[in-house]
N, C-alpha and C positions, 0 to 999 in steps of 0.2 A: 504494500500500499504506500503510495507516494505520500510524503509529508506536505503540508502546506508551503514550506518554504524550500521545498527540494526543486531544483529547475532541472530539466532534461539536455539541456543544449549549451554548448559553448562557441561562439561564434568568431571567426578570424576574417579579416577584411583588409586590403592593402589600401595605404592612404594615398590619397590624390592631392584634393583641393579640400580646404575648410567645409565649403559648401556641399560637395559631392559625399565627402565622409559624414557629415551631419545628417544628409538626407538618408544615406543608406542605415545609419543606425537608427534613426528614428522610425524607419520601416521595420527593421527588426526589433525593436522594442514593443511594438505592437503585439508581438506573441508573448503570452505569458510564461511560456516553458523556457525563454532565452534566459541564461544566467550571464556570465561575463562576455562581454564584446570586446575583442582585442583588435586595436587598430595597428596594423603592422607597418613600421617605416624604419628608415635606415638612419635615424638621429639627425633627421634632416632638419636645418635651422628653420624657425617660422612656423613649424607643426603646431596647429591649435586643435584642441580635441575637447569636446563637451563632457561633461560630468557623468555621463551614463555609459562610457566606454572607458577601456584601458590603454595604455600605451605599451607597445610591444617592439622594442628594437630589434631589427632582424633583418635578414636579406631577403633575396628572389625566393618564390615560393618553389623554383626549381631547383633549390640547393638544399643538399641533404642537412646541413648545420641549421637552416631555417626551419624544417620540419621538425627536428629534434627539439628546438626550443618551443614550438608549438605543443608538442607532445608533452612537455613538462607542466604545461599550464593546465592541462585538460584535468577537471574533476566530474564531469557530467557524463551521462550516457552516450550521447552524441554529440557529434562535432561538425560544424558547419563552416566550410571553406567557399569565400566567394573570391574567384581569382581576376576579376576585373577592376579596374580602378575608377570606372565610371559610376554614376550612382545606381543603384538597383532599386528598381521598383517592383515590389512584391505584390503578387495577387491576393484578394481577400483571403485569410487563413491559409495562406500558402505553405508556411512552416508547419502549423498544426496538420496540414494534409501529408506533407512530407514523413512528418514523424509518424502518422497513423500508419501509412504504407510501409515505412522502414520496420515498425514493430511488427507488423502482420506478415511481412515476408522474411524477416531476418536477415535483411539484406546488409553485407558489409559495406556497400556504397550503393547510395540511391540518386539517381539525376533525373530530370525531367525535361519535357519540352519548354519551349518559352516563346516569347515575341521579340521581334527584334524591328527597332526603328531606324529604317534606312531612308536616307534622302528626306527625313520627315514624314514618312509613311511608316504606320504599324503593320508589320507582316509575320504570319505565323513562322516559326523556324523549329519545326520538329527534328528531332534526332533518331536516332536508330538503336534497337537493342544489342547488347553486348553478348557476344558468343565465344566459344573457347578460341576461335581464331581470331579474334579483334585484337591483334597485336601491333597495329600501326600506333605509332608514337602520337599522332596527330588525330587519334579518334576522337570525335566530337562528344564531349558530355556535356556540353552547355558550359556556364560559369558559376554555377551554383551546386556544390558536392556536398551530401550528406554522409558522413560516415559514422557507423558504430565506433565509439571512441576506443573499445578494446582492439577492433580490427586495426584501427587507426595507429594506435601506439605499438602495437605487436609489430605492425610492418616497419614502422620507423626505428623501432630498438633493434631490429634484425638488420637494419642497413648498415654495411660495413665499409661502403664505398663513398668518398666524399665527392659527390656530383656537384657540378655547378649548373647543369642543364638538365638532367635526367631524373631529379629526385621524385617528381609527381609521377612520373611515368614508372619508375621502379616501385613507387608506392602501390599503385593499382594492379601493378602484375603480382606483387606480393600478396594483396588482398583477393586478388582473383584466385588465388590457389586453394583457398579455404572458404571465402565466404560468395554469396551471390552479389553479380552487379546488376541492380534492377532498374530497368528503364520505365519510368511513370510517364504514361502517354499522355500528360495534361500540361498545357502551357500555365506555369505558375509564377513566372515573373517577366519582366520586360527589361530589356537592355539595348544601348545603343549598337548597332553595327559599326565597327571599327576598319573592316576590311571590305571596301567597296570594289576591289578588283572582280573580274569575271572568273568563272570557275576555270577556264582553259588557262589563265594566269597563275592560279594559286597552286595548280597541281604539280609544279616543279620547283616548289620550295624545298623540298627534300634533297634535292640535288644540286642547290646553289651553293657555289663554293663558298660564301660566305656564312654557312650554316653548317660547315664540314666539322668543326670541333663538337659541337652539339650532337652532331649524327653518330659521331664516334663514340661519345658516351650513351646513346640511345642503343647501339648496337652491343655495347657490352653489357648494358641491363638486360635487353632481350635475350643475349646468348646465356647469361646465367639462368634466366627464367627457363628457357628450353632445356638446359642440363637439368635442373630441379625437377621438371616435369617428365623427363625422358623422351623428350623430342628431338634433342640436339643429335646431329650426324658428323661424325669423324671426317675429316678431310680423305678419305678413302672411296676410290672411284671404280666403277666397272671399265675396264679397258674397252675401248671402241675398236672392234675388228672391221675394217671398212671391206665390205664385201666385194666380191669378184665376179658377181652376178652382173648380167649385162644391162646397162641402161642406156636408153636411146641417146642422152647427153650428158656430160658431168654435172652441169648445174641448171635449176630452173628458177628463173625470177617468178614470184607469185604475186599477183595484184588483183584483189577482190575489188570491184568497181560497181557502183549504182549512182547514176546521174552526177557525173563530175565531167561535164562536157568542157568546163573551164581548164580543167588541169590534167585531164588523162592524158593528151597527146605529148604534153612536157615530160610526164613521168614515165612514157613509153620511149620517146625520144632518149632519155637518159640512159635506159636500159639497151637499147639497140645499138649505141654508139660505143658499149663497151669492148675492151680488147683484151683476150684473152688466150691461152695456149691450147685451149680445149673448146669444143663445140657447147654453145648453150642455147636456151630458148626460152621464151618469154609466156607463161599461161595467164591470160586475162579472164578471170570468171566474172562475166558481166550479168549482175544478178536482176535481170529484166529491167534495165534503164528505161526510162520513158521520156528523157531528151535526147540530144545528140550524140550521147556517148557511142550507143552501139554502131550509128553511122560512122563514127570516126574510127572506130576499132576495125569495121569491115573493110576501110578504104586503106588502112596501114596493113592490115593482114594480106590484102590483094598485092601488095608490093614487096612483103617481106615475110618469107616463110618460117622465119622465126617465132612470130607472133601467133600463138595459138588461141583463138578466140571462143571461148566457150559460154554458152549460154545454158543453165542448168534446166533440166526437166522440172525440178521442183519448184514450188513458189513458197516454200517454208524455211529457206535458209537464211542464216546469220553470216557475219563475217566468218564465224569459225566453220560453218558448214560449208561456205564458199572455198576456205582453205582445204578441206577434207576432199572436196571435188578435184581441186587442183592435184593434189599429192596422190590421189589414186588414179589420175589419169595415166592412160598407157604412155604418154610423151613426157612425164615429169622425170627429172634427172636425178642423179645421186644424191645431190644437195638441193634444198629449196630453201631460196633466199627472198626475204620479205621487202616488199616496197608498198607503200600505201598509195592510194590513187591520186593524191594531191601533194605528194612529194617527188623530189627526185636525186638521182645520184649525184654526188659532188664531182666525180671526174670519172674518166674512162677506164679507171684500174679497180674498181669496187669489186666487182665477181671475183676477179682473179686473186685480189687480196683476201677476200672471204674463205675462197677454197684453199688457199694455201695456209691459212689459219687452221682450218680443219685437220690437216695432217701434221701440221708443225705442232699442235697442242693435244692431238688426239682426244677430241671432244666429240659430243653428239648434238651441241647447239652453240653457236656463237652470238655473242651481244657486241654490238658496235658502239660508235659514237656519233653524234648527229649536231649539227648546227640549226638553231632555231633562226627563222627567216620568217618575215612577213610575205603578203603575196607577191609583192616586187622583187622578192628574195634578197632584201636588206636585212641583215643579222638584228633581232632584237633580244632584249634580256630574256632569260640568263645567259644567251649566246652558245658556248658549246657545252653539251651535256654528255659526259664521259662516264657516269655512274660508276665513280670509283669506289662506291660501297660494296662492290661485288669484288671481293677478293677470293684468291684461290681457296685459302683455307677456311674462311668462313662465309663465303657468299651465298651458299645454298641454305646456310641458316639465316643470315640477315635478309635474306629474301622474304622470310615469312612477317618481317616488320615493315619492309618498305614497300609502296604501293604500284610498284611495278618493276620490270627486268630491264628496261631499256631498249633501244632499237639502233639500228636495225637488226633484225633477228634472223638466223639462218640455221637451218636443221640438216641433220644426216636422215635423208629420207626414210630408209628402213625403220628407225627408230620410231619417227613422226608417224609412219602408218600403223605402228603397233599401237600407240598412244592415242592418236588423233586428237583434235581439238572440240570443246564444246561448241554446239550449235548456237552461240550468243554472238552479239555483235558488241560486248565489252567485256574485258577481263578473259577472253578466250585464249589470249597469247600468255597473258600472265599465269593461267590454269597449267597449259602445256609446259611451260617453262619449270615452274614448280615441281611437275611430275617428272620431267627429264632430270632435274638437277637432285632428286632423290637416288638416283643411280649413277648419272654419268656427269664427267667434268663438263662445265659450261666455258667456253674459251672466250677471251676479251680480244678486242682491237681498240686501241685507245686513239687512234687517228679518226678524224670525221670521215664518214662515209655516205651519208646523205644531208640534203636540207630539208628540214621539217617545217612546211607551212602553217602559220597561225592565221587563220581568217575566218570570218564570220559563219561560213559553213562546215567548219571543221565539227566533228561530231560530240566533242566535249569543249567546244569554244565558250559556250555561255549556256550553262543548265540551270534549270531552276532547282531549289533545295530539294524538291520530292525526286527528281531525276538523280540528282547528287547522291542522296541517301540510297536509291536503289542500287546505284552502281557500288557505292562503298558496302552496302550489305552483301552484295553478291561477292565482292572481292573477300570480304571476311568469311563468308561461306566457304570460298575455294581454299582459304588458309586453314580453317576448320577441318575439311576434307583432308587436307596435306598433313595436318598437325596429327591426326588420328592415324593416319598411315604410317608417319614416321615412329610413331610411339610402337605400333606394331612390328616395325621392322626391327627396333630395339629390343621389344619383348615379345618374340613371336608366341602365339598360342602353343600350348602343348599337344603334340601330336596324338 
């Protein structure tokens, strides 16, 4: 039975300005269950706090030392972290609702949907359910996190690495091993949207060289987690025995396409001008285009027999299904090399460079490097994307944390034919890459191989929040499947 003076929740909020802080504290104080409210700041001169909150001198929430300082102050059943410095606008009885559901579900961490004010307009901002494969360090929990205090302090006290950027990530990984991370699908607060970039601009943050040190810390935290749960794989790979079976050509470039009349000819010309020591072809799977794409393909195919124009019999194919159509085609070569229909190879040596890398590195898949450009082929930030987070020793494990495997991709066709790609139009390449990396080495090329065009018609250039959530949930599902498979590899069932 709770005593009258016994509160349930300790709150921690970062200091920004006196006005913002007072506004957030005032909203939290409307809940009778709130005990102490600690305002975190770095002993900044001029900090002014109201009497109904306490000062807590500490660093960023991403630092291990800060979380340990917070843990030492907790005396309540629940701990609330608000990780934004902007004013928090709580919905009616929001904290009470969070406490109620946290108690009913026994969640170690509870998070909710919210509203965001973007350019003066309030918009719904749903988030997604957490699952075992939700290992991305940029998983969107929103800004209001309610922990069971025993789960919080247990995880923080177990931290033995002095993180500067990965403490919150390590915290939720540790909590997830023992407790449920529960998504309450109710918008319980409102905050300002501070990142107004389009979705296509945000997806490359994890490969921006400016974030490299933070990424190294995130990788270390994820690797420790995978080892703890039995899903980490040693850097031991199945050798690739390149088959002597006959193939019509050494390499095939694969381009799935639908309605890309503005770019498909550029892509094709960049392939056909390639110079190699071996024969190659280009298989374009035209997924029932309704613009001039088909006409353009037919015209080029009539003048160059290397272009194989395939229109599938089926009408239910995504990008992955188009890829499967190409690799199972009788004219597919020993190596299948990717090119998107709105991109182009950077010079005339790409195919030769890729095939040489297969033999030199004895791998079943190659991941290359590319240059980000606009429609006019002018470089745009972040410029060269080389995916250096993929290392020979730990790339296959770190792949479960990052949100993609890089490009362009190329595959040893016999291996790809066995695995095949999911029949989707998002994440299909990531799924097959994870599956290949479970057994085989993935090779790397660090010189740019193609130019990746970013323009309004890109599939991920500007997605609404529901589409972003659907994509992220599917990639988390792919990770969950792979995580379970790797646990089985390490702990095979008894015969």
